[in-house]
C-alpha positions as CSV (number, residue, x, y, z in Angstrom):
1,M,128.7,111.8,111.0
2,S,126.6,110.2,113.7
3,A,123.4,108.5,112.7
4,I,120.0,109.6,114.0
5,I,118.5,106.9,116.2
6,L,115.1,105.6,115.0
7,N,113.6,104.9,118.4
8,G,110.8,102.4,118.0
9,K,110.1,102.4,121.7
10,E,109.3,106.1,121.7
11,L,107.2,105.9,118.5
12,A,105.2,102.9,119.8
13,A,104.5,104.8,123.0
14,Q,103.2,107.8,121.0
15,M,101.0,105.5,119.0
16,E,99.4,104.1,122.1
17,T,97.3,107.2,122.6
18,A,95.5,106.8,119.3
19,Q,95.2,103.1,119.8
20,A,93.7,103.4,123.3
21,Q,91.1,105.9,121.9
22,R,90.2,103.4,119.2
23,V,89.6,100.8,121.9
24,R,87.2,103.2,123.6
25,D,85.5,103.9,120.3
26,L,85.0,100.1,119.8
27,Q,83.8,99.6,123.3
28,A,81.2,102.4,122.8
29,R,79.9,100.3,119.9
30,G,79.6,97.3,122.2
31,V,82.8,95.6,121.0
32,S,85.6,94.6,123.4
33,P,88.7,93.8,121.2
34,K,90.3,90.6,122.2
35,L,93.5,88.9,121.3
36,V,94.3,85.2,122.1
37,V,97.8,83.8,122.0
38,V,98.3,80.1,121.5
39,M,101.6,78.9,122.9
40,A,102.9,75.3,123.1
41,G,105.8,74.2,125.2
42,D,108.1,76.2,127.4
43,N,110.4,78.2,125.1
44,P,111.8,81.0,127.4
45,A,112.1,83.5,124.6
46,S,108.5,82.8,123.6
47,A,107.3,83.3,127.2
48,I,109.0,86.8,127.2
49,Y,107.3,87.8,123.9
50,V,103.9,86.6,125.1
51,R,104.3,88.6,128.4
52,N,105.2,91.7,126.3
53,K,102.1,91.3,124.1
54,A,99.9,90.8,127.2
55,R,101.2,94.0,128.8
56,A,100.6,96.0,125.6
57,C,97.0,94.8,125.5
58,E,96.6,95.7,129.2
59,R,97.9,99.2,128.6
60,L,95.4,99.8,125.8
61,G,92.4,98.1,127.3
62,I,92.4,95.2,124.8
63,L,91.3,91.9,126.3
64,S,93.9,89.2,126.1
65,D,94.3,85.6,126.9
66,T,97.0,83.0,126.5
67,I,96.3,79.3,125.9
68,H,99.4,77.5,127.1
69,L,99.5,74.0,125.7
70,P,101.9,71.4,126.9
71,Q,105.1,70.5,125.0
72,T,103.6,67.2,124.1
73,V,100.3,68.5,122.7
74,S,99.2,66.7,119.5
75,Q,98.6,68.3,116.2
76,Q,94.9,67.3,116.4
77,E,94.5,69.0,119.8
78,L,96.3,72.2,118.6
79,L,94.0,72.4,115.6
80,R,90.9,71.8,117.8
81,V,92.0,74.8,120.0
82,I,92.3,77.0,116.9
83,D,89.0,75.9,115.5
84,G,87.4,76.9,118.8
85,L,88.9,80.3,118.7
86,N,87.8,80.7,115.0
87,A,84.2,80.0,116.1
88,D,84.3,82.3,119.1
89,P,82.8,85.7,118.0
90,T,84.3,87.4,121.1
91,V,87.9,86.7,119.8
92,H,89.1,89.1,117.2
93,G,92.8,88.2,116.9
94,I,94.5,84.8,117.1
95,L,98.3,84.5,117.3
96,I,100.2,81.2,117.1
97,Q,103.4,81.9,119.1
98,L,106.3,80.5,117.1
99,P,108.3,78.4,117.2
100,L,106.1,75.4,118.0
101,P,107.6,72.1,119.3
102,E,109.3,70.2,116.5
103,H,106.7,67.5,116.2
104,L,104.0,70.0,115.2
105,D,103.3,71.2,111.7
106,E,103.6,75.0,112.0
107,D,102.2,75.6,108.4
108,A,99.1,73.6,109.1
109,A,98.5,75.5,112.3
110,L,98.9,78.9,110.7
111,L,96.6,77.9,107.8
112,R,93.9,76.8,110.2
113,V,93.5,80.3,111.6
114,N,90.7,82.3,110.1
115,P,92.4,84.8,107.9
116,A,90.2,87.6,109.3
117,K,91.6,86.8,112.8
118,D,95.2,86.2,111.6
119,V,96.7,89.2,113.3
120,D,100.3,88.1,112.5
121,G,99.5,88.2,108.8
122,F,101.0,84.8,108.1
123,H,98.0,83.0,106.5
124,L,98.4,82.3,102.8
125,Y,95.3,84.4,102.1
126,N,96.9,87.5,103.7
127,A,100.2,86.7,102.1
128,G,98.5,86.6,98.7
129,S,96.7,89.9,99.5
130,L,100.1,91.5,100.2
131,L,101.6,90.1,97.0
132,R,98.7,91.6,95.0
133,G,98.6,94.9,96.8
134,E,95.1,94.2,98.0
135,D,93.5,94.9,101.4
136,G,94.5,92.4,104.1
137,I,96.4,92.0,107.4
138,R,100.1,92.8,107.0
139,P,102.9,91.0,109.0
140,C,103.8,93.1,112.1
141,T,107.5,93.5,111.8
142,P,107.6,94.7,108.1
143,Q,104.6,97.0,108.9
144,G,106.6,98.4,111.8
145,I,109.6,99.0,109.6
146,V,107.7,101.0,107.1
147,R,106.0,103.0,109.9
148,L,109.4,103.8,111.5
149,L,110.8,105.0,108.2
150,K,107.8,107.2,107.5
151,S,107.8,108.7,111.0
152,A,111.4,109.9,110.4
153,G,110.5,111.5,107.2
154,I,112.7,109.2,105.1
155,A,111.7,109.4,101.5
156,L,110.6,106.0,100.2
157,D,109.4,106.9,96.7
158,G,112.2,106.0,94.3
159,A,114.6,105.0,97.1
160,R,116.9,102.0,96.6
161,A,116.2,99.5,99.3
162,V,118.1,96.3,100.1
163,V,116.7,93.6,102.3
164,I,119.1,90.9,103.6
165,G,117.1,87.8,104.5
166,R,114.3,86.1,102.7
167,S,112.1,84.6,105.5
168,N,108.3,84.5,105.0
169,I,108.0,86.4,108.3
170,V,110.2,89.4,107.7
171,G,112.4,89.4,104.5
172,K,109.9,88.7,101.8
173,P,107.0,90.7,103.1
174,A,109.3,93.6,103.9
175,A,110.5,93.6,100.3
176,L,106.9,93.6,99.0
177,M,105.8,96.4,101.3
178,L,108.8,98.6,100.4
179,T,108.0,97.9,96.7
180,Q,104.5,99.1,97.3
181,E,106.0,102.3,98.7
182,N,107.7,102.7,95.3
183,C,111.1,101.7,96.4
184,T,113.4,99.8,94.0
185,V,114.1,96.7,96.1
186,T,116.8,94.0,96.0
187,L,116.2,90.9,98.2
188,C,119.5,89.3,99.3
189,H,120.2,86.0,101.0
190,S,122.9,83.4,101.7
191,H,123.5,82.7,98.0
192,T,123.8,86.4,97.0
193,R,127.1,87.2,95.3
194,D,129.0,90.4,95.9
195,L,126.7,91.3,98.8
196,T,128.7,94.3,99.9
197,Q,128.6,95.8,96.4
198,I,124.8,95.5,96.6
199,T,124.3,96.8,100.1
200,R,126.5,99.9,99.5
201,Q,123.9,101.1,96.9
202,A,121.1,101.0,99.4
203,D,119.4,104.2,100.6
204,I,117.5,101.8,103.0
205,L,119.1,98.7,104.3
206,V,117.1,96.1,106.2
207,A,119.1,93.4,108.1
208,A,117.1,90.3,109.0
209,V,119.6,87.4,108.9
210,G,119.8,86.3,112.5
211,K,123.6,86.7,112.6
212,P,125.1,89.0,115.3
213,R,126.8,92.1,113.9
214,F,126.7,90.7,110.4
215,V,126.3,94.2,108.7
216,T,129.6,96.1,109.1
217,A,130.4,99.7,108.3
218,D,132.0,98.9,104.9
219,M,128.7,97.4,103.7
220,V,126.7,100.7,104.3
221,K,126.3,103.6,102.0
222,P,127.0,106.9,103.8
223,G,123.8,108.5,105.0
224,A,121.7,105.4,104.5
225,A,118.8,104.3,106.8
226,V,119.8,101.0,108.4
227,I,117.0,98.9,110.0
228,D,118.2,96.1,112.3
229,V,115.7,93.3,112.8
230,G,118.0,90.9,114.5
231,I,117.8,89.8,118.1
232,N,120.9,87.8,119.1
233,R,122.4,86.9,122.5
234,V,126.1,87.3,122.7
235,D,127.9,86.9,126.1
236,G,124.6,87.5,127.8
237,K,123.9,90.7,125.9
238,V,121.2,91.3,123.3
239,V,122.7,92.6,120.0
240,G,121.3,93.0,116.5
241,D,122.4,91.9,113.0
242,V,124.2,95.2,112.6
243,D,127.5,96.3,114.1
244,F,125.8,99.3,115.8
245,D,128.7,101.3,116.9
246,A,130.7,101.1,113.7
247,V,127.7,101.5,111.4
248,S,126.4,104.5,113.4
249,A,129.4,106.5,112.2
250,V,128.4,105.9,108.6
251,A,124.7,105.7,108.4
252,G,122.2,108.6,108.4
253,F,119.6,106.7,110.4
254,I,119.8,103.5,112.4
255,T,117.6,101.4,114.7
256,P,119.0,100.2,118.0
257,V,118.7,96.7,119.5
258,P,116.8,96.5,121.7
259,G,114.3,99.5,121.4
260,G,114.1,99.7,117.6
261,V,112.0,97.4,115.5
262,G,110.9,95.2,118.4
263,P,108.5,97.6,120.1
264,M,107.1,98.5,116.7
265,T,106.3,94.8,116.0
266,V,104.2,94.7,119.2
267,S,102.5,98.0,118.3
268,M,101.5,96.7,114.9
269,L,100.1,93.6,116.5
270,M,97.9,95.9,118.5
271,E,96.9,97.8,115.4
272,N,96.1,94.6,113.5
273,T,93.9,93.4,116.4
274,L,92.0,96.6,116.5
275,E,91.5,96.6,112.8
276,A,90.2,93.0,112.9
277,A,87.8,94.0,115.7
278,W,86.5,97.0,113.8
279,K,85.9,94.9,110.6
280,A,84.1,92.2,112.6
281,S,81.8,94.8,114.1
282,R,80.7,96.3,110.8
């Protein structure tokens, strides 16, 4: 058996047609959707991510700007910048590019963002809305995972899902979103016992641990859908948290790295920005 590739790059490209039309619809109402990224320091990976987001905005016709603060920026200055963006009615989405320099308080910065402009879905208000199943902005990566699974026609209702990794950015929200799709979800982490026994029961396996090729073929149920969130550099090559070649021979569906979840994360960011602009224009 050879797994079907869940190509996030292709799906994201298909979604751009509808997103570009939504931009035009908003512009017809006198609204020009705008995303502003706040970046501090010179993290090379962050710089790449910011460029990718800017290019996506350009393709769709979304206005974008990057406020690049120095590595030594103070917490007070960072919060002042966020306050200015909160007060600017032309800005619909604010994204704090993580990680921030070590001397800055990331949680305080994320909490300072107006929840209605929090297009990453990291504010406690939006996290609480997700927990309660209420309307709110959803984190981009988990949202992209669910969209990829649905696009492939993978049945979520009643499926057993296992998420490896309990971060606030991916693991926890992914578990909540899959639960809301009526999956029976197990959230695993570094203290989980008998991990392989648990993962082999999964119809849907999400790997978000940040360890290269952590998920091996013996951990996967034959025919399962395997979603690889990891981005790791090994010998100059980008690899995921899943041993792609070995697991592809067992799984029914699998996401590649790169080209799987990553493009969907950017696509969901565009979607969140457009949704924030639409709500602001009502």
